[in-house]
C-alpha positions in Angstrom: 108.6 74.3 135.4 109.1 74.6 139.2 106.4 73.3 141.6 105.6 76.9 142.5 105.1 77.8 138.9 102.9 74.7 138.4 100.7 75.6 141.3 100.4 79.1 140.0 99.4 77.8 136.5 96.7 75.7 138.2 95.4 78.8 140.1 96.5 77.3 143.4 97.8 79.6 146.2 99.2 77.8 149.2 97.7 79.1 152.5 99.7 80.1 155.5 99.6 77.4 158.3 97.7 78.2 161.4 98.7 76.7 164.7 99.4 75.6 167.3 99.2 72.0 166.3 98.9 70.2 169.6 101.4 67.5 170.2 102.4 66.9 166.6 103.9 68.7 163.6 102.1 69.2 160.3 105.0 67.6 158.3 108.1 65.7 159.3 111.1 64.7 157.2 112.6 61.2 157.8 115.5 60.5 155.5 114.2 60.9 151.9 110.5 60.9 152.9 108.2 63.6 154.2 105.2 62.4 156.2 102.4 64.9 156.1 99.9 64.7 159.0 96.2 64.4 158.3 95.0 67.6 156.7 91.4 68.7 156.9 89.6 70.9 154.3 90.1 74.3 155.9 90.2 77.3 153.7 90.4 80.9 155.1 89.5 79.5 158.5 86.4 77.7 157.5 85.7 74.0 156.6 84.7 73.4 153.0 82.7 70.2 154.0 81.1 69.0 157.1 79.0 66.0 158.1 78.6 62.5 156.7 78.5 61.7 153.0 76.1 61.6 151.3 73.3 62.5 153.7 74.7 65.9 154.8 77.7 66.5 152.4 77.4 65.7 148.7 80.1 63.6 147.0 81.0 66.6 144.8 81.4 68.8 147.8 83.6 66.2 149.5 85.7 66.0 146.3 86.3 69.8 146.5 87.3 69.3 150.2 89.7 66.4 149.3 91.5 68.8 146.9 91.8 71.4 149.6 93.3 68.8 152.0 96.0 68.2 149.4 96.6 72.0 149.1 96.9 72.3 152.8 99.3 69.3 152.9 101.5 71.0 150.3 101.4 74.2 152.4 102.7 72.1 155.4 105.6 71.0 153.3 106.3 74.5 152.1 106.3 75.7 155.8 109.2 73.3 156.5 111.4 75.7 154.4 111.1 77.8 151.2 112.9 75.2 149.0 111.4 72.0 150.6 108.5 71.8 148.2 110.8 72.1 145.2 112.7 69.0 146.5 109.6 66.8 146.3 110.3 64.2 143.6 106.9 62.4 143.9 104.1 61.1 146.0 104.5 57.6 147.6 101.1 57.2 149.3 98.0 59.0 150.5 95.4 58.0 153.0 91.9 59.4 152.6 89.5 59.2 155.5 85.9 59.9 154.5 83.1 60.6 157.0 80.5 58.1 155.7 76.9 57.2 156.3 76.3 53.6 157.0 76.3 51.7 153.7 78.2 54.4 151.8 80.8 52.7 149.6 82.1 55.4 147.3 85.1 56.6 149.4 87.4 56.0 146.4 85.4 58.5 144.3 86.0 61.1 147.0 89.7 60.2 147.2 90.1 60.3 143.4 89.8 64.1 143.6 93.0 64.2 145.7 94.8 61.7 143.5 93.8 63.6 140.4 95.1 66.9 141.8 98.5 65.3 142.8 98.8 64.0 139.2 97.9 67.5 137.8 100.7 69.0 140.0 103.4 66.4 139.8 102.6 64.5 136.5 103.5 60.8 136.6 105.5 61.4 139.8 102.2 62.2 141.5 100.9 58.6 141.0 100.8 56.9 144.3 99.6 54.0 146.4 96.4 54.9 148.3 93.9 53.8 150.9 90.4 55.3 151.0 88.3 54.3 154.1 85.0 55.3 155.5 85.0 56.4 159.1 82.2 57.4 161.5 83.8 60.6 162.9 86.5 63.1 162.0 87.9 66.1 163.8 85.6 69.1 163.8 83.0 67.0 162.0 84.8 67.6 158.7 83.8 65.2 155.8 87.4 64.4 154.6 90.9 64.1 156.1 93.9 63.2 154.0 97.5 62.3 155.0 100.3 61.7 152.6 103.9 60.5 152.2 106.1 62.3 149.7 109.5 61.3 148.3 112.4 63.8 148.1 114.9 64.0 145.3 118.4 63.0 146.0 120.7 65.9 146.8 
């Protein structure tokens, strides 16, 4: 099953990328790796989660947002070329940044939603190294931002 078929079977439609992106690109290939810039949980022009967790944004809402960050990251890879996403052999690493109230320590629970989605999409190749950290601010006051490093197949 192709990656596009897998996404379709999961009910996932990749959004079009907005822009401009400032002084960076949303995804960059370096050798056999693709580095995907931090993605925020935007869907149809609106953020799915804003404010610190858990006082303003619930953990469940942040988990939905983390999944959207992954979808947006895959859209950034797709925008590199129509066959680029099909060349992804697996996920090396993700970094999850979680807007957290003081004393909140459940950042891994939020990041798990992103990890689980990558495994749903890529199977065992979606298993990855990860960091999940709490931060005191994120762009546009979103609750979650996720970056990732993907591995390309040979050839």
